[in-house]
ROSE-4610 file (N, C-alpha, C; in Angstrom, 1 decimal, always signed):
// ROSE-4610
residu = [M/M/M/S/S/S/T/T/T/P/P/P/S/S/S/G/G/G/P/P/P/A/A/A/P/P/P/G/G/G/P/P/P/E/E/E/L/L/L/E/E/E/I/I/I/V/V/V/H/H/H/L/L/L/L/L/L/R/R/R/A/A/A/A/A/A/T/T/T/V/V/V/D/D/D/L/L/L/S/S/S/L/L/L/H/H/H/S/S/S/A/A/A/R/R/R/F/F/F/A/A/A/Q/Q/Q/R/R/R/H/H/H/G/G/G/M/M/M/H/H/H/P/P/P/T/T/T/D/D/D/V/V/V/R/R/R/A/A/A/L/L/L/I/I/I/A/A/A/L/L/L/M/M/M/D/D/D/A/A/A/R/R/R/R/R/R/A/A/A/G/G/G/E/E/E/E/E/E/T/T/T/T/T/T/T/T/T/G/G/G/R/R/R/L/L/L/G/G/G/A/A/A/E/E/E/L/L/L/G/G/G/L/L/L/N/N/N/S/S/S/A/A/A/G/G/G/T/T/T/T/T/T/A/A/A/L/L/L/V/V/V/D/D/D/R/R/R/L/L/L/E/E/E/R/R/R/A/A/A/G/G/G/H/H/H/V/V/V/R/R/R/R/R/R/V/V/V/R/R/R/G/G/G/A/A/A/R/R/R/D/D/D/R/R/R/R/R/R/K/K/K/V/V/V/V/V/V/V/V/V/E/E/E/V/V/V/E/E/E/D/D/D/R/R/R/A/A/A/V/V/V/E/E/E/L/L/L/G/G/G/R/R/R/S/S/S/F/F/F/F/F/F/G/G/G/P/P/P/L/L/L/I/I/I/E/E/E/R/R/R/S/S/S/V/V/V/E/E/E/L/L/L/L/L/L/R/R/R/G/G/G/Y/Y/Y/D/D/D/D/D/D/R/R/R/Q/Q/Q/R/R/R/A/A/A/A/A/A/I/I/I/R/R/R/G/G/G/F/F/F/L/L/L/E/E/E/E/E/E/V/V/V/R/R/R/E/E/E/A/A/A/A/A/A/A/A/A/A/A/A/H/H/H/T/T/T/P/P/P/A/A/A/D/D/D/P/P/P/A/A/A/S/S/S/Q/Q/Q/G/G/G/E/E/E/T/T/T/R/R/R/H/H/H/R/R/R/T/T/T/T/T/T/R/R/R]
num = [1/1/1/2/2/2/3/3/3/4/4/4/5/5/5/6/6/6/7/7/7/8/8/8/9/9/9/10/10/10/11/11/11/12/12/12/13/13/13/14/14/14/15/15/15/16/16/16/17/17/17/18/18/18/19/19/19/20/20/20/21/21/21/22/22/22/23/23/23/24/24/24/25/25/25/26/26/26/27/27/27/28/28/28/29/29/29/30/30/30/31/31/31/32/32/32/33/33/33/34/34/34/35/35/35/36/36/36/37/37/37/38/38/38/39/39/39/40/40/40/41/41/41/42/42/42/43/43/43/44/44/44/45/45/45/46/46/46/47/47/47/48/48/48/49/49/49/50/50/50/51/51/51/52/52/52/53/53/53/54/54/54/55/55/55/56/56/56/57/57/57/58/58/58/59/59/59/60/60/60/61/61/61/62/62/62/63/63/63/64/64/64/65/65/65/66/66/66/67/67/67/68/68/68/69/69/69/70/70/70/71/71/71/72/72/72/73/73/73/74/74/74/75/75/75/76/76/76/77/77/77/78/78/78/79/79/79/80/80/80/81/81/81/82/82/82/83/83/83/84/84/84/85/85/85/86/86/86/87/87/87/88/88/88/89/89/89/90/90/90/91/91/91/92/92/92/93/93/93/94/94/94/95/95/95/96/96/96/97/97/97/98/98/98/99/99/99/100/100/100/101/101/101/102/102/102/103/103/103/104/104/104/105/105/105/106/106/106/107/107/107/108/108/108/109/109/109/110/110/110/111/111/111/112/112/112/113/113/113/114/114/114/115/115/115/116/116/116/117/117/117/118/118/118/119/119/119/120/120/120/121/121/121/122/122/122/123/123/123/124/124/124/125/125/125/126/126/126/127/127/127/128/128/128/129/129/129/130/130/130/131/131/131/132/132/132/133/133/133/134/134/134/135/135/135/136/136/136/137/137/137/138/138/138/139/139/139/140/140/140/141/141/141/142/142/142/143/143/143/144/144/144/145/145/145/146/146/146/147/147/147/148/148/148/149/149/149/150/150/150/151/151/151/152/152/152/153/153/153/154/154/154/155/155/155/156/156/156/157/157/157/158/158/158/159/159/159/160/160/160/161/161/161/162/162/162/163/163/163/164/164/164/165/165/165/166/166/166/167/167/167/168/168/168/169/169/169/170/170/170]
x = [+13.3/+12.8/+14.1/+14.1/+15.2/+15.0/+16.1/+16.0/+16.2/+15.6/+15.8/+17.3/+17.8/+19.2/+19.1/+20.3/+20.3/+21.3/+21.3/+22.3/+21.9/+22.9/+22.6/+22.0/+21.1/+20.5/+21.5/+21.3/+22.2/+21.7/+22.5/+22.1/+22.0/+22.8/+22.8/+21.5/+21.1/+19.8/+18.6/+18.7/+17.6/+17.5/+18.6/+18.5/+17.9/+18.3/+17.8/+16.2/+15.8/+14.3/+13.6/+14.3/+13.7/+13.6/+14.7/+14.6/+13.5/+13.3/+12.2/+10.9/+10.7/+9.5/+9.2/+10.3/+10.1/+9.7/+10.3/+10.0/+8.5/+8.0/+6.6/+5.7/+6.1/+5.3/+5.3/+6.4/+6.5/+5.7/+5.7/+4.9/+3.4/+3.0/+1.6/+1.2/+2.1/+1.8/+1.6/+2.5/+2.4/+1.1/+0.7/-0.5/-1.8/-1.7/-2.8/-2.9/-1.8/-1.8/-2.4/-2.0/-2.5/-4.0/-4.5/-5.9/-6.7/-6.2/-6.9/-7.0/-6.1/-6.1/-6.4/-7.0/-7.5/-6.3/-5.2/-4.1/-3.7/-3.0/-2.4/-1.0/-0.6/+0.7/+1.9/+1.8/+2.8/+2.7/+1.6/+1.5/+2.3/+2.2/+3.0/+4.5/+4.9/+6.3/+6.8/+6.0/+6.4/+6.5/+5.6/+5.7/+7.0/+7.3/+8.5/+9.7/+9.8/+10.9/+11.0/+9.9/+10.0/+10.4/+10.0/+10.4/+11.9/+12.4/+13.8/+14.6/+14.1/+14.8/+14.8/+13.7/+13.6/+14.6/+14.7/+15.6/+17.1/+17.3/+18.7/+19.0/+17.9/+18.1/+18.2/+17.6/+17.6/+16.3/+16.4/+15.1/+14.8/+13.5/+13.1/+12.2/+12.7/+11.8/+10.9/+9.9/+9.0/+9.8/+10.8/+11.6/+12.4/+13.0/+13.8/+12.8/+11.7/+10.7/+10.3/+9.9/+9.5/+10.5/+11.8/+12.9/+13.1/+12.9/+13.1/+12.0/+10.8/+9.6/+9.4/+10.2/+10.1/+8.8/+8.5/+7.3/+7.7/+6.8/+7.1/+6.5/+6.8/+6.4/+4.9/+4.1/+2.6/+2.2/+2.7/+2.4/+2.8/+4.0/+4.5/+3.7/+3.3/+2.4/+1.1/+0.5/-0.8/-0.6/+0.5/+0.8/+0.9/+1.7/+1.9/+0.6/-0.2/-1.5/-2.4/-2.4/-3.3/-2.8/-1.5/-1.0/-1.2/-1.1/-1.4/-2.8/-3.7/-5.2/-5.5/-4.8/-5.1/-4.4/-3.6/-3.0/-1.7/-1.1/+0.1/+1.4/+1.3/+2.5/+2.2/+3.2/+3.0/+4.2/+3.9/+4.9/+5.4/+6.7/+7.3/+8.5/+9.0/+10.2/+11.4/+12.4/+13.6/+14.3/+14.9/+15.6/+16.9/+17.6/+18.9/+18.7/+17.7/+17.5/+16.0/+15.7/+14.3/+13.6/+14.3/+13.7/+13.0/+13.6/+13.1/+11.8/+11.0/+9.8/+10.1/+10.0/+10.3/+9.0/+9.0/+7.9/+8.3/+7.5/+7.8/+6.6/+7.0/+5.9/+5.4/+4.1/+3.5/+3.7/+3.8/+3.9/+2.7/+1.6/+0.4/+0.6/+1.2/+1.5/+2.5/+3.5/+4.5/+3.9/+3.0/+2.3/+1.4/+0.7/-0.1/+0.7/+1.8/+2.7/+3.3/+3.7/+4.2/+3.2/+1.9/+0.9/+0.7/+0.9/+0.7/+1.9/+3.1/+4.3/+5.2/+4.9/+5.7/+5.9/+4.8/+5.1/+6.0/+5.9/+6.8/+8.2/+8.4/+9.7/+10.3/+9.5/+10.0/+10.4/+9.6/+10.0/+11.3/+11.5/+12.7/+13.9/+13.8/+14.9/+15.2/+14.1/+14.3/+15.1/+14.7/+15.4/+16.9/+17.2/+18.5/+19.4/+18.8/+19.6/+20.1/+19.5/+20.0/+21.3/+21.8/+23.0/+24.1/+25.3/+26.4/+26.8/+27.7/+28.0/+28.5/+29.3/+29.9/+28.8/+27.8/+26.7/+25.8/+25.5/+24.7/+25.4/+26.7/+27.5/+27.3/+27.4/+27.3/+25.8/+24.8/+23.4/+23.3/+23.8/+23.7/+24.4/+25.6/+26.4/+25.6/+25.1/+24.3/+23.1/+22.3/+21.2/+21.5/+22.6/+23.0/+23.4/+24.1/+24.6/+23.4/+22.4/+21.2/+20.5/+20.4/+19.7/+20.4/+21.8/+22.6/+22.4/+22.4/+22.2/+20.9/+19.8/+18.5/+18.4/+19.0/+18.9/+19.7/+20.8/+21.6/+21.1/+20.3/+19.8/+18.6/+18.7/+17.6/+17.3/+16.3/+16.0/+15.7/+16.2/+15.9/+14.5/+14.0/+12.6/+12.5/+11.6/+11.4/+11.0/+10.2/+9.8/+10.9/+11.8/+13.0/+14.0/+14.1/+14.9/+14.5/+13.2/+12.6/+12.9/+12.7/+13.0/+14.5/+15.4/+16.8/+17.1/+16.6/+16.8/+16.2/+15.1/+14.5/+15.3/+15.8/+16.6/+17.9/+18.5/+19.8/+19.7/+18.5/+18.4/+17.9/+17.7/+17.2/+18.3]
y = [-62.0/-60.7/-59.8/-58.7/-57.8/-56.8/-56.3/-55.3/-54.0/-53.0/-51.6/-51.2/-50.4/-49.9/-48.7/-48.4/-47.2/-47.5/-46.7/-46.9/-48.1/-48.7/-49.9/-49.4/-50.3/-49.9/-49.7/-48.8/-48.5/-47.3/-46.9/-45.8/-44.5/-44.3/-43.1/-43.0/-44.1/-44.1/-43.9/-44.5/-44.3/-42.8/-42.1/-40.6/-39.9/-40.3/-39.7/-39.9/-41.1/-41.3/-40.5/-40.3/-39.5/-38.0/-37.6/-36.2/-36.0/-37.0/-37.0/-37.0/-37.8/-37.8/-36.5/-35.9/-34.6/-33.5/-33.6/-32.6/-32.7/-34.0/-34.2/-33.6/-33.9/-33.4/-31.9/-31.3/-29.8/-29.2/-29.9/-29.5/-29.5/-30.6/-30.8/-29.7/-29.4/-28.3/-27.0/-26.7/-25.5/-25.5/-26.6/-26.7/-26.4/-26.9/-26.6/-25.1/-24.5/-23.0/-22.3/-22.7/-22.1/-22.3/-23.5/-23.8/-23.0/-23.0/-22.3/-20.8/-20.2/-18.8/-18.4/-19.4/-19.1/-18.8/-19.4/-19.2/-20.4/-20.1/-21.2/-21.5/-22.8/-23.1/-22.2/-21.8/-20.8/-19.5/-19.1/-17.8/-18.0/-19.1/-19.4/-19.4/-20.0/-20.1/-18.7/-17.8/-16.4/-15.7/-15.8/-15.1/-15.6/-16.8/-17.3/-16.7/-16.7/-16.1/-14.6/-13.9/-12.5/-12.3/-13.1/-13.0/-13.3/-14.3/-14.7/-13.5/-12.8/-11.7/-10.5/-10.3/-9.3/-9.5/-10.7/-11.1/-10.8/-11.1/-10.9/-9.4/-8.5/-7.1/-6.9/-7.8/-7.8/-7.3/-6.5/-6.1/-7.2/-7.4/-8.4/-7.8/-7.8/-7.3/-8.5/-8.2/-9.2/-10.2/-9.7/-10.6/-11.6/-11.1/-12.0/-13.0/-12.5/-13.4/-14.5/-14.1/-15.1/-16.1/-15.7/-16.6/-17.6/-17.1/-18.0/-19.0/-18.6/-19.5/-20.3/-20.0/-20.7/-20.3/-19.1/-18.5/-17.6/-17.5/-16.6/-15.2/-14.2/-12.8/-12.7/-13.2/-13.1/-13.8/-15.0/-15.7/-15.0/-14.3/-13.6/-12.4/-11.7/-10.5/-10.9/-12.0/-12.4/-12.8/-13.4/-13.8/-12.6/-11.6/-10.4/-9.6/-9.5/-8.9/-9.5/-10.8/-11.6/-11.4/-11.4/-11.2/-9.8/-8.8/-7.4/-7.2/-7.7/-7.6/-8.2/-9.3/-9.9/-9.2/-8.1/-7.4/-8.0/-9.0/-9.7/-9.0/-8.3/-7.6/-6.2/-5.5/-4.1/-3.9/-3.2/-2.7/-1.4/-1.2/+0.1/+0.3/+1.6/+2.0/+1.4/+1.0/+0.4/+1.5/+1.1/+2.1/+2.4/+1.5/+1.7/+2.3/+1.9/+2.4/+2.7/+4.0/+4.4/+4.1/+3.7/+3.4/+2.0/+1.2/-0.2/-0.3/-1.2/-1.5/-2.8/-2.8/-4.0/-4.5/-5.7/-6.3/-6.6/-6.1/-6.2/-7.0/-7.8/-8.5/-7.6/-7.6/-6.8/-7.4/-6.6/-7.1/-8.0/-7.7/-8.5/-10.0/-10.1/-11.5/-12.2/-11.5/-12.1/-12.6/-11.8/-12.2/-13.4/-13.4/-14.6/-15.8/-15.8/-16.9/-17.3/-16.3/-16.6/-17.4/-16.9/-17.6/-19.0/-19.4/-20.7/-21.6/-21.1/-21.8/-21.6/-20.6/-20.4/-21.6/-22.3/-23.5/-24.5/-24.7/-25.7/-25.2/-23.9/-23.3/-23.3/-23.0/-23.0/-24.4/-25.4/-26.8/-27.2/-26.8/-27.1/-26.5/-25.2/-24.6/-25.3/-25.7/-26.4/-27.7/-28.4/-29.7/-29.4/-28.4/-28.1/-27.7/-27.1/-26.8/-28.0/-29.2/-30.4/-30.9/-30.2/-30.6/-29.6/-30.1/-29.1/-28.4/-27.4/-26.6/-27.4/-28.4/-29.3/-30.1/-30.6/-31.3/-30.4/-29.2/-28.2/-27.8/-27.7/-27.4/-28.5/-29.7/-30.9/-30.9/-30.7/-30.6/-29.5/-28.3/-27.2/-27.5/-28.0/-28.4/-29.4/-30.4/-31.5/-30.9/-30.1/-29.5/-28.5/-27.7/-26.8/-27.6/-28.7/-29.5/-30.2/-30.7/-31.3/-30.3/-29.0/-28.0/-27.7/-27.6/-27.4/-28.5/-29.7/-30.9/-30.9/-30.6/-30.5/-29.4/-28.3/-27.2/-27.5/-28.3/-28.6/-29.8/-30.6/-31.9/-31.6/-31.9/-31.8/-33.2/-33.9/-35.2/-35.2/-36.2/-36.3/-36.4/-35.8/-35.8/-37.1/-38.1/-39.4/-39.2/-38.2/-38.0/-37.6/-36.7/-36.4/-37.5/-38.3/-39.5/-40.4/-40.6/-41.5/-41.0/-39.6/-39.0/-39.2/-39.0/-39.2/-40.6/-41.5/-42.9/-43.3/-42.8/-43.1/-42.5/-41.3/-40.6/-41.3/-41.8/-42.4/-43.9/-44.5/-45.8/-45.9/-44.8/-44.7/-45.1]
z = [+2.7/+3.0/+3.2/+2.5/+2.7/+3.8/+4.4/+5.4/+4.8/+5.4/+4.9/+5.1/+4.1/+4.3/+5.2/+5.8/+6.6/+7.8/+8.7/+9.8/+10.7/+11.2/+12.1/+13.3/+13.9/+15.2/+16.2/+17.1/+18.2/+19.0/+20.0/+20.8/+20.0/+19.0/+18.2/+17.4/+16.8/+16.1/+17.0/+18.2/+19.2/+19.5/+19.6/+19.9/+18.7/+17.5/+16.3/+16.2/+16.6/+16.6/+17.7/+18.8/+19.9/+19.4/+18.7/+18.2/+17.2/+16.3/+15.4/+16.1/+17.1/+17.9/+18.6/+19.2/+19.8/+18.8/+17.6/+16.5/+16.2/+16.0/+15.7/+16.8/+18.1/+19.2/+19.3/+19.0/+19.0/+17.9/+16.7/+15.6/+15.9/+16.5/+16.9/+17.9/+18.9/+19.9/+19.2/+18.2/+17.4/+16.6/+16.1/+15.3/+16.2/+17.4/+18.3/+18.6/+18.8/+19.0/+17.8/+16.6/+15.4/+15.3/+15.5/+15.4/+16.5/+17.7/+18.8/+18.5/+17.7/+17.5/+16.0/+15.3/+13.9/+13.0/+13.1/+12.3/+11.4/+10.4/+9.6/+10.2/+10.1/+10.7/+10.2/+8.9/+8.4/+9.1/+9.6/+10.4/+11.6/+12.3/+13.5/+13.2/+12.1/+11.7/+11.5/+10.8/+10.6/+11.9/+12.8/+14.1/+14.8/+14.8/+15.5/+14.8/+13.5/+12.8/+13.1/+13.2/+13.6/+15.0/+15.9/+17.3/+17.4/+16.7/+16.7/+16.2/+15.1/+14.6/+15.6/+16.3/+17.3/+18.4/+18.9/+20.0/+19.5/+18.2/+17.7/+17.3/+17.4/+17.1/+15.6/+14.8/+13.3/+12.8/+11.7/+11.0/+9.9/+9.7/+8.8/+7.7/+6.5/+5.3/+4.9/+4.2/+3.7/+2.8/+2.1/+1.2/+2.1/+3.1/+4.0/+4.7/+5.1/+5.8/+4.8/+3.6/+2.6/+2.3/+2.2/+1.9/+3.0/+4.3/+5.4/+5.5/+5.0/+5.1/+3.8/+2.8/+1.5/+0.8/+0.9/+0.2/-1.0/-2.0/-3.0/-2.6/-3.4/-3.0/-2.8/-3.6/-3.4/-2.1/-1.9/-0.6/+0.6/+0.5/+1.7/+1.9/+0.9/+1.0/+1.7/+1.2/+1.8/+3.2/+3.6/+5.0/+5.8/+5.4/+6.2/+6.3/+5.3/+5.3/+6.3/+6.3/+7.3/+8.7/+8.9/+10.3/+10.8/+9.8/+10.2/+10.5/+9.7/+10.0/+11.4/+11.8/+13.0/+14.2/+13.9/+14.9/+15.5/+14.7/+15.2/+14.7/+13.6/+13.1/+12.6/+12.3/+11.7/+10.7/+9.7/+8.8/+9.2/+9.2/+9.6/+8.8/+8.8/+8.1/+8.8/+8.1/+8.7/+9.6/+10.7/+11.5/+10.9/+10.2/+9.6/+8.2/+7.5/+6.1/+6.0/+6.1/+6.1/+4.8/+3.7/+2.4/+2.5/+3.4/+3.6/+4.4/+4.1/+5.0/+5.6/+7.0/+7.7/+8.4/+8.8/+9.5/+10.9/+11.8/+13.3/+13.9/+14.9/+15.6/+16.7/+16.9/+17.9/+19.3/+20.3/+21.7/+22.1/+21.5/+21.8/+21.3/+20.1/+19.6/+20.5/+20.9/+21.8/+23.1/+23.7/+24.9/+24.6/+23.5/+23.1/+23.1/+22.4/+22.3/+23.6/+24.5/+25.8/+26.6/+26.5/+27.4/+27.0/+25.7/+25.3/+25.4/+24.9/+24.8/+26.1/+26.9/+28.1/+29.0/+29.4/+30.3/+29.7/+28.4/+27.7/+27.7/+27.4/+27.4/+28.8/+29.9/+31.2/+31.6/+31.3/+31.6/+30.9/+29.6/+28.9/+29.6/+30.0/+30.7/+32.0/+32.7/+33.9/+33.7/+32.6/+32.3/+32.0/+31.2/+30.8/+32.0/+33.0/+34.2/+35.0/+34.6/+35.2/+34.6/+33.5/+32.8/+33.1/+33.2/+33.4/+32.1/+32.2/+31.0/+29.8/+30.1/+29.1/+28.3/+29.1/+28.5/+27.7/+28.2/+27.5/+26.2/+26.2/+25.0/+24.0/+24.5/+23.6/+23.0/+23.8/+23.3/+22.3/+22.6/+21.7/+20.4/+20.4/+19.2/+18.4/+19.0/+18.3/+17.6/+18.3/+17.7/+16.6/+16.7/+15.7/+14.4/+14.6/+13.5/+12.8/+13.6/+13.0/+12.1/+12.6/+11.9/+10.6/+10.7/+9.5/+8.5/+9.0/+8.1/+7.4/+8.2/+7.6/+6.6/+6.8/+5.9/+4.6/+4.7/+3.6/+2.8/+3.4/+2.8/+2.0/+0.7/-0.2/-0.8/-0.3/-0.8/-2.4/-3.0/-4.4/-4.7/-5.8/-6.2/-7.0/-6.5/-7.2/-8.6/-8.9/-10.3/-11.2/-10.7/-11.5/-11.6/-10.6/-10.6/-11.7/-11.8/-12.8/-14.2/-14.3/-15.6/-16.0/-15.0/-15.3/-15.7/-14.9/-15.2/-16.5/-16.8/-18.1/-19.3/-19.1/-20.1/-20.3/-19.3/-19.4/-19.9/-19.9/-20.4/-21.8/-22.5/-23.9/-24.8]
């Protein structure tokens, strides 16, 4: 019997598995929010992206939102239309460039999210206060690097691998 390849078991792999489990649990929490409020999970991802942009003082066009979510133009338009009809976002002229149309999250949507996710966020902040500045910096650095690695990692498509293998063996 062969063993799967990959990293050797150890404390680092255990932390990676805990991160994966936390990611799954957070995703399920987000899915419950979406279901409770008649949204698609992509709607929630869009609202989070818009709230992050708002906190950073950035304007978000539909093109930028679609790129961030991995949606095509038609899908992004349908998403923004749906969120606008639900009263979660509005389209406005850009503050810096009035020719641009940007998407802004409504305060009502922020409050809806805060009422659901607030307790989890507060508990997470409380947990982080138990770590010193050096430990928080290490946690922040680790999470930033995992995000970068995830964004950069594109798993090979098994179908295209098979085609390549097939083509090279002819």
